[in-house]
C-alpha positions in Angstrom: -1.1 -47.8 34.7 2.4 -48.1 36.1 2.8 -50.3 39.2 3.7 -48.6 42.4 6.2 -49.8 45.0 5.1 -49.5 48.7 6.9 -46.7 50.6 8.3 -49.1 53.1 10.2 -51.1 50.4 11.8 -47.8 49.3 12.7 -47.0 52.9 14.4 -50.4 53.3 16.2 -50.1 50.0 17.5 -46.6 51.0 18.6 -48.0 54.4 20.5 -50.8 52.7 22.1 -48.3 50.2 23.3 -46.1 53.1 24.6 -49.1 55.0 26.6 -50.5 52.1 27.8 -47.0 51.1 29.0 -45.8 54.5 30.0 -49.0 56.3 33.5 -50.6 56.3 32.1 -53.8 54.6 30.7 -51.6 51.8 32.2 -48.7 49.9 33.1 -46.7 53.1 32.3 -43.5 51.3 29.5 -40.9 51.3 27.0 -40.7 48.5 27.5 -38.0 45.9 27.4 -37.5 42.1 29.0 -34.2 41.0 32.5 -35.4 41.5 31.7 -38.3 39.2 30.9 -35.8 36.5 34.1 -33.9 37.1 36.0 -37.2 37.0 34.3 -38.3 33.8 35.5 -35.0 32.1 39.1 -35.7 33.3 38.9 -39.1 31.6 37.3 -37.9 28.4 39.7 -34.9 28.0 42.8 -36.7 29.2 43.6 -34.4 32.1 46.4 -35.9 34.1 47.0 -35.5 37.8 50.5 -34.1 37.3 49.2 -31.0 35.4 45.8 -30.5 37.1 45.7 -30.6 40.9 42.0 -31.1 41.0 42.3 -34.2 39.0 44.6 -35.8 41.6 42.2 -34.6 44.3 39.1 -36.4 42.9 40.8 -39.4 41.3 39.7 -41.9 43.9 36.2 -40.6 44.9 35.4 -39.6 41.3 36.0 -43.1 40.0 33.7 -44.6 42.7 31.0 -42.0 42.0 31.2 -42.6 38.3 30.6 -46.3 38.8 27.7 -45.4 41.1 26.2 -43.2 38.5 26.3 -45.9 35.9 24.6 -48.2 38.4 21.9 -45.6 39.1 21.2 -45.3 35.4 20.9 -49.0 34.8 19.1 -49.5 38.1 16.5 -46.9 37.2 16.2 -48.4 33.7 15.6 -51.9 35.1 13.0 -50.6 37.6 11.1 -48.6 35.0 11.1 -51.4 32.4 10.6 -54.5 34.5 9.2 -53.6 37.9 6.9 -50.5 37.6 6.5 -50.9 33.8 6.5 -47.1 33.4 9.4 -46.6 30.9 8.7 -44.3 28.0 10.8 -41.9 26.0 9.7 -38.3 25.8 11.5 -35.2 24.7 9.0 -32.9 26.3 7.3 -33.9 29.6 3.5 -33.5 29.9 3.7 -30.7 32.5 6.1 -28.7 30.2 3.6 -29.0 27.3 0.7 -27.9 29.5 2.5 -25.0 31.2 5.2 -23.8 28.8 5.3 -24.8 25.2 5.7 -27.7 22.7 9.1 -26.6 21.4 11.9 -29.2 21.8 14.5 -26.4 21.3 13.1 -24.4 24.2 12.9 -27.5 26.4 16.6 -28.5 25.6 17.8 -24.9 26.2 16.1 -24.6 29.6 17.4 -28.1 30.5 20.9 -27.1 29.6 20.7 -23.8 31.6 19.2 -25.6 34.6 21.8 -28.4 34.5 24.6 -25.8 34.2 23.4 -23.9 37.2 23.0 -27.1 39.1 26.5 -28.4 38.5 27.9 -24.9 39.0 26.2 -24.6 42.4 27.3 -28.1 43.3 31.0 -27.2 42.7 30.5 -23.9 44.5 29.1 -25.7 47.5 31.8 -28.4 47.5 29.4 -31.2 46.7 26.1 -32.0 45.0 22.6 -32.2 46.4 22.9 -36.0 46.6 26.0 -35.6 48.8 24.6 -32.9 51.0 21.0 -34.2 51.3 21.5 -38.0 51.2 24.8 -38.4 52.9 24.5 -35.4 55.2 20.9 -36.0 56.1 21.3 -39.7 56.7 24.1 -38.9 59.2 22.0 -36.1 60.8 24.5 -33.5 59.9 23.1 -30.0 60.6 24.6 -28.7 57.3 22.9 -31.5 55.3 19.5 -30.8 57.0 19.8 -27.0 56.4 20.8 -27.6 52.8 17.9 -29.9 52.3 15.4 -27.4 53.6 16.9 -24.5 51.6 17.2 -26.6 48.4 13.7 -28.0 48.6 12.2 -24.7 49.6 13.8 -22.8 46.7 12.9 -25.6 44.3 9.2 -25.3 45.3 9.3 -21.6 44.9 11.0 -21.7 41.6 8.6 -24.4 40.3 5.7 -22.4 41.4 6.8 -19.4 39.4 8.3 -21.3 36.4 5.3 -23.6 35.9 2.5 -21.0 36.2 -0.7 -22.0 34.4 -1.1 -20.2 31.1 -3.6 -17.5 31.1 -4.5 -17.7 34.8 -4.3 -14.2 36.2 -4.5 -15.4 39.8 -1.1 -17.1 39.6 0.7 -14.0 38.3 
């Protein structure tokens, strides 16, 4: 059984994250992730700022977000291996097996489609859910709070329809 961390430790950790992200003694930047992905693609494909205006626009923030994403990955890996002891590798999550199918191809296809829609929506909205919910919400921005309500509400509705129990006529 994986160990659980008390909710108040998570709250303190999030408060420290926000303090060091937003404050002048820290990064002095909002939290976000989608610009880091765009920045990574500019580095991988050698897109220079002279040719592509968007590359120049995201150069500073994208580099910081890229470093943050690397830290998020290794921080999550550290926590799951050493603290909660819940690390495991799975190509198909248990809920997917129960409610959908056992096909790895199907799972990968749906993961790609969902990821594409998520990053497309993030670019359309001018930022990702991390930026809007975490940064906007922690600063009590009305736009961040409205976005959080809409994103979580539509996520719950989508999950309800997408993960219907097989063969249960009452859920249809």
